[in-house]
Structure formats: structure tokens, C-alpha cells
C-alpha positions, 0 to 999 in steps of 0.5 A: 581443597588442593588435593580435590582440585588435583583429583578433578584435573587428573580424572578429566585427563583419564581416557575413557578406558582408564576411567572404566578400569578404575571404576571396575576396580573400585566396584570389585575391591574397595581396598583398591580405593586407596591405591587408586587415590594415590595413583591419581594424586601422583599423576596430577603432580607428574602431568601438570600441563603447565610444566610440559615443554614439548609435545611429541606426536608419534604415529604407531604404538611401537614408536610411541612405546619406544619414546615413552621408554626413552623418557622414563627419566622423571625429569622428562616425564614431567616436561615431555608429553607423548601423543600416540596416533594409532594405526597404519596410514598407508592403508585406508582413507584419510579424508577429514581424519581430524574430525569424528566423522572422518575417523568413523568413515576410516574405521568403517572402511577398514572394518569392511575390508579387513577381518580383525578379531576381538575389538581391535578396530573399536579400540584403535578408533577410540584411541585415534579420537583420543589422540586427535582431541589431545592434539586439538587441546595443545594449549596456545601458550605452547608455541603451537598457536598456529596449529589449525587442524580444521584446515587439514584434508 
């Protein structure tokens, strides 16, 4: 029963893209089931929210990757959480960027003015929404109980 609860928690923390990738792998290859199960259980142990001591909010994938590399040590991996907010905030509207509508307005503006191949803007918008949700879900016990994103403009 303990493992089932760990799996549920681990699956709830997956991003939409990660969940879709795991589902695809399962449908393609049933042998991947065991490795996926092992990964989720390991992630549940490593990402226990009650053990997180510090949340780092980083703007941009490059700084986020650098910080993740610096925290490769297993002790840091269990106590530090890194939230990467994607994008370049020196361009485009930032009004209400803490809400779904604000994020969508920002990416519509960017889409109208820039040509980005593939699904770059769609992926960036999804990652932005995920980052904002993670920030909003920082538990009050973390010492950030005065964090109120609704007052941002």
C-alpha cells in the first residue's frame, strides 16, 4: 500500500509532457513498464516535498540547467527544488503573467511578432504554466506563507 501511495504522489507531480511520454512508452513497449515503475518509485523517494528545504526560482533554461548540475549531489537533490521559469522577459507583455490568461496573452503577442519553428512557443507556454503552478503550490510551511502571486501585476 505504501508503494501505491508513493506512485500516486509521483504521478501527480509529473508534468503533462512527462506523463504523455511515459504513456507512449508503455503502449509501444510493455517491457518498459518495469523501468517506468522503478523510476517513479525512485522519484517519489527523492522528491518528498516535506524534505525540500529551499526552493530556487530561476529564469531561463540555461541558468536552470546550471543550477541543476550544481545540485547533482544526492543530498542536494533531496533538499533543493529548482523551478525554471522559461522565456526572455525583456520582450513582450508581462501583465498578469501569474494567471493563465496573462500567460496566454503573452504567448499570443510573441506568436504574432516572431517566427519560431516547430512547437517552440507552445512548449514554452506550457512550461511557463507549469512553473507558475509549482510556485503557487509552494507549501506555507516553507516560510513563504506571505507569497501572494495574485497581487503581482
